[in-house]
N, CA and C atoms as an extended XYZ file, in Angstrom:
219
Properties=species:S:1:pos:R:3:atomname:S:1:resname:S:1:resid:I:1 pbc="F F F"
N         0.824       -1.260       -0.039 N   UNK     1
C         0.032        0.030       -0.016 CA  UNK     1
C         0.925        1.266        0.032 C   UNK     1
N         0.406        2.146       -0.735 N   UNK     2
C         1.255        3.427       -0.784 CA  UNK     2
C         0.474        4.563       -0.055 C   UNK     2
N         1.203        5.514        0.396 N   UNK     3
C         0.644        6.649        1.116 CA  UNK     3
C        -0.111        7.525        0.159 C   UNK     3
N        -1.161        8.138        0.652 N   UNK     4
C        -1.849        9.109       -0.075 CA  UNK     4
C        -1.030       10.379       -0.237 C   UNK     4
N        -1.146       11.050       -1.390 N   UNK     5
C        -0.346       12.281       -1.612 CA  UNK     5
C        -1.047       13.435       -0.754 C   UNK     5
N        -0.186       14.338       -0.293 N   UNK     6
C        -0.744       15.516        0.389 CA  UNK     6
C        -1.233       16.499       -0.493 C   UNK     6
N        -2.239       17.244       -0.070 N   UNK     7
C        -2.899       18.329       -0.879 CA  UNK     7
C        -2.198       19.604       -0.549 C   UNK     7
N        -1.582       20.246       -1.460 N   UNK     8
C        -0.904       21.559       -1.179 CA  UNK     8
C        -1.921       22.756       -1.482 C   UNK     8
N        -2.077       23.642       -0.471 N   UNK     9
C        -2.894       24.835       -0.697 CA  UNK     9
C        -2.104       26.054       -0.153 C   UNK     9
N        -2.456       27.239       -0.543 N   UNK    10
C        -1.856       28.487       -0.084 CA  UNK    10
C        -2.837       29.109        0.921 C   UNK    10
N        -2.267       29.745        1.924 N   UNK    11
C        -3.119       30.484        2.889 CA  UNK    11
C        -2.316       31.526        3.566 C   UNK    11
N        -3.018       32.235        4.539 N   UNK    12
C        -2.434       33.265        5.359 CA  UNK    12
C        -2.590       32.971        6.760 C   UNK    12
N        -1.498       33.154        7.483 N   UNK    13
C        -1.535       32.879        8.970 CA  UNK    13
C        -2.332       33.952        9.638 C   UNK    13
N        -3.382       33.466       10.345 N   UNK    14
C        -4.267       34.397       11.086 CA  UNK    14
C        -3.741       34.698       12.520 C   UNK    14
N        -3.431       33.701       13.271 N   UNK    15
C        -2.829       33.914       14.514 CA  UNK    15
C        -2.039       32.741       15.005 C   UNK    15
N        -1.145       33.018       15.911 N   UNK    16
C        -0.238       31.987       16.481 CA  UNK    16
C        -0.924       31.381       17.711 C   UNK    16
N        -0.939       30.092       17.773 N   UNK    17
C        -1.516       29.399       18.906 CA  UNK    17
C        -0.421       28.794       19.800 C   UNK    17
N        -0.683       28.170       20.835 N   UNK    18
C         0.351       27.572       21.731 CA  UNK    18
C         0.949       26.337       21.006 C   UNK    18
N         2.040       25.935       21.558 N   UNK    19
C         2.827       24.697       21.145 CA  UNK    19
C         3.125       24.772       19.629 C   UNK    19
N         3.562       25.892       19.216 N   UNK    20
C         4.040       26.138       17.792 CA  UNK    20
C         3.010       25.749       16.759 C   UNK    20
N         1.710       26.050       17.071 N   UNK    21
C         0.733       25.740       16.054 CA  UNK    21
C         0.177       27.119       15.604 C   UNK    21
N        -0.520       27.123       14.409 N   UNK    22
C        -0.945       28.334       13.809 CA  UNK    22
C        -2.386       28.153       13.279 C   UNK    22
N        -3.094       29.158       13.341 N   UNK    23
C        -4.485       29.190       12.706 CA  UNK    23
C        -4.211       29.786       11.269 C   UNK    23
N        -4.592       29.021       10.259 N   UNK    24
C        -4.306       29.443        8.880 CA  UNK    24
C        -5.655       29.549        8.109 C   UNK    24
N        -5.830       30.671        7.459 N   UNK    25
C        -7.039       30.736        6.591 CA  UNK    25
C        -6.587       30.436        5.180 C   UNK    25
N        -7.223       29.483        4.526 N   UNK    26
C        -6.912       29.032        3.211 CA  UNK    26
C        -7.826       29.687        2.186 C   UNK    26
N        -7.469       29.583        0.915 N   UNK    27
C        -8.099       30.267       -0.132 CA  UNK    27
C        -9.628       30.103       -0.238 C   UNK    27
N       -10.103       28.924        0.047 N   UNK    28
C       -11.583       28.752       -0.070 CA  UNK    28
C       -12.390       29.188        1.203 C   UNK    28
N       -11.753       29.888        2.118 N   UNK    29
C       -12.420       30.494        3.251 CA  UNK    29
C       -12.377       29.653        4.475 C   UNK    29
N       -11.962       28.405        4.465 N   UNK    30
C       -11.872       27.670        5.640 CA  UNK    30
C       -10.615       27.996        6.506 C   UNK    30
N       -10.762       27.722        7.845 N   UNK    31
C        -9.563       27.988        8.722 CA  UNK    31
C        -9.243       26.646        9.289 C   UNK    31
N        -7.832       26.446        9.156 N   UNK    32
C        -7.273       25.081        9.628 CA  UNK    32
C        -6.236       25.414       10.668 C   UNK    32
N        -5.851       24.332       11.332 N   UNK    33
C        -4.841       24.334       12.389 CA  UNK    33
C        -3.552       23.745       11.729 C   UNK    33
N        -2.413       24.468       11.686 N   UNK    34
C        -1.264       23.964       11.099 CA  UNK    34
C         0.032       24.056       11.889 C   UNK    34
N         1.005       23.316       11.703 N   UNK    35
C         2.193       23.317       12.450 CA  UNK    35
C         3.386       23.281       11.493 C   UNK    35
N         4.510       23.992       11.761 N   UNK    36
C         5.595       23.991       10.886 CA  UNK    36
C         6.207       22.631       10.616 C   UNK    36
N         6.747       22.387        9.400 N   UNK    37
C         7.416       21.178        9.069 CA  UNK    37
C         8.739       21.000        9.795 C   UNK    37
N         9.321       19.902        9.835 N   UNK    38
C        10.578       19.702       10.540 CA  UNK    38
C        11.737       20.483       10.096 C   UNK    38
N        11.935       20.783        8.769 N   UNK    39
C        12.976       21.536        8.263 CA  UNK    39
C        12.812       23.043        8.666 C   UNK    39
N        11.603       23.546        8.763 N   UNK    40
C        11.385       24.856        9.251 CA  UNK    40
C        11.780       25.001       10.716 C   UNK    40
N        11.510       24.025       11.516 N   UNK    41
C        11.902       24.173       12.910 CA  UNK    41
C        13.429       23.959       13.001 C   UNK    41
N        14.037       23.163       12.178 N   UNK    42
C        15.463       22.839       12.205 CA  UNK    42
C        16.223       24.153       11.933 C   UNK    42
N        15.791       24.894       10.911 N   UNK    43
C        16.556       26.117       10.551 CA  UNK    43
C        15.890       27.378       11.115 C   UNK    43
N        15.034       27.230       12.102 N   UNK    44
C        14.561       28.360       12.862 CA  UNK    44
C        13.873       29.415       11.979 C   UNK    44
N        13.017       28.993       11.008 N   UNK    45
C        12.279       29.936       10.138 CA  UNK    45
C        11.047       30.441       10.958 C   UNK    45
N        11.091       31.786       11.165 N   UNK    46
C        10.025       32.404       11.973 CA  UNK    46
C         8.759       32.536       11.112 C   UNK    46
N         7.602       32.287       11.726 N   UNK    47
C         6.288       32.457       11.127 CA  UNK    47
C         5.533       33.488       11.986 C   UNK    47
N         4.985       34.492       11.357 N   UNK    48
C         4.246       35.520       12.046 CA  UNK    48
C         2.833       35.696       11.454 C   UNK    48
N         1.900       36.093       12.240 N   UNK    49
C         0.533       36.409       11.653 CA  UNK    49
C         0.675       37.354       10.513 C   UNK    49
N        -0.069       36.979        9.419 N   UNK    50
C        -0.024       37.836        8.219 CA  UNK    50
C         0.883       37.243        7.225 C   UNK    50
N         1.716       36.279        7.514 N   UNK    51
C         2.575       35.643        6.472 CA  UNK    51
C         1.770       34.753        5.464 C   UNK    51
N         2.204       34.736        4.284 N   UNK    52
C         1.614       33.869        3.299 CA  UNK    52
C         2.386       32.544        3.330 C   UNK    52
N         1.751       31.407        3.418 N   UNK    53
C         2.363       30.086        3.628 CA  UNK    53
C         1.730       29.106        2.622 C   UNK    53
N         2.538       28.028        2.441 N   UNK    54
C         2.056       26.846        1.682 CA  UNK    54
C         1.799       25.736        2.716 C   UNK    54
N         0.641       25.211        2.707 N   UNK    55
C         0.244       24.121        3.717 CA  UNK    55
C        -0.029       22.850        2.943 C   UNK    55
N         0.558       21.755        3.522 N   UNK    56
C         0.286       20.421        3.024 CA  UNK    56
C        -0.811       19.803        3.907 C   UNK    56
N        -1.924       19.393        3.327 N   UNK    57
C        -3.094       18.782        4.076 CA  UNK    57
C        -3.100       17.285        3.786 C   UNK    57
N        -3.447       16.579        4.757 N   UNK    58
C        -3.662       15.172        4.628 CA  UNK    58
C        -5.029       14.907        4.052 C   UNK    58
N        -5.169       13.989        3.149 N   UNK    59
C        -6.503       13.725        2.622 CA  UNK    59
C        -7.435       13.111        3.642 C   UNK    59
N        -6.906       12.668        4.745 N   UNK    60
C        -7.780       11.986        5.721 CA  UNK    60
C        -8.317       13.036        6.708 C   UNK    60
N        -7.728       14.106        6.989 N   UNK    61
C        -8.240       15.129        7.941 CA  UNK    61
C        -7.842       16.472        7.338 C   UNK    61
N        -8.833       16.993        6.653 N   UNK    62
C        -8.678       18.377        6.080 CA  UNK    62
C        -8.727       19.557        6.930 C   UNK    62
N        -8.833       19.335        8.237 N   UNK    63
C        -8.851       20.435        9.245 CA  UNK    63
C        -7.470       20.642        9.859 C   UNK    63
N        -6.403       19.889        9.599 N   UNK    64
C        -5.130       19.995       10.044 CA  UNK    64
C        -4.071       19.879        8.919 C   UNK    64
N        -3.051       20.579        9.118 N   UNK    65
C        -1.939       20.576        8.096 CA  UNK    65
C        -0.607       20.840        8.573 C   UNK    65
N         0.382       20.850        7.636 N   UNK    66
C         1.777       21.092        7.928 CA  UNK    66
C         2.265       22.197        7.075 C   UNK    66
N         2.864       23.280        7.668 N   UNK    67
C         3.369       24.427        6.888 CA  UNK    67
C         4.667       24.024        6.337 C   UNK    67
N         4.789       23.990        5.012 N   UNK    68
C         5.965       23.516        4.386 CA  UNK    68
C         6.783       24.668        3.758 C   UNK    68
N         6.190       25.861        3.454 N   UNK    69
C         7.012       26.936        2.996 CA  UNK    69
C         6.410       28.303        3.381 C   UNK    69
N         7.249       29.230        3.635 N   UNK    70
C         6.885       30.629        4.029 CA  UNK    70
C         7.233       31.447        2.799 C   UNK    70
N         6.289       32.206        2.197 N   UNK    71
C         6.531       32.964        1.054 CA  UNK    71
C         7.156       34.396        1.448 C   UNK    71
N         8.092       34.840        0.671 N   UNK    72
C         8.744       36.217        1.049 CA  UNK    72
C         7.769       37.345        0.593 C   UNK    72
N         7.868       38.431        1.368 N   UNK    73
C         7.148       39.571        1.103 CA  UNK    73
C         5.922       39.848        1.863 C   UNK    73
C-alpha cells in the first residue's frame, strides 16, 4: 500500500496558537490548524501572523495541516 499524496494549498497565517501551532485561513475560506514542518523548525524559520504560507493537508483530515513553505514579502 502506498501513502496518499498530500494536498498543497496556499493560505495566510491568522494567529499564532500555543505549542508552535498556527491558525491558517486558506483560499476557499476555511480555517485550519497547522504546524511547521521539521526543516522549518530545524533552520529556525519564523512564522508571524499575516505571512503567506504553503500548507500540506492530509486527505484523511482536512482540518489539520503542515506548513511547508513561507513566502517572502
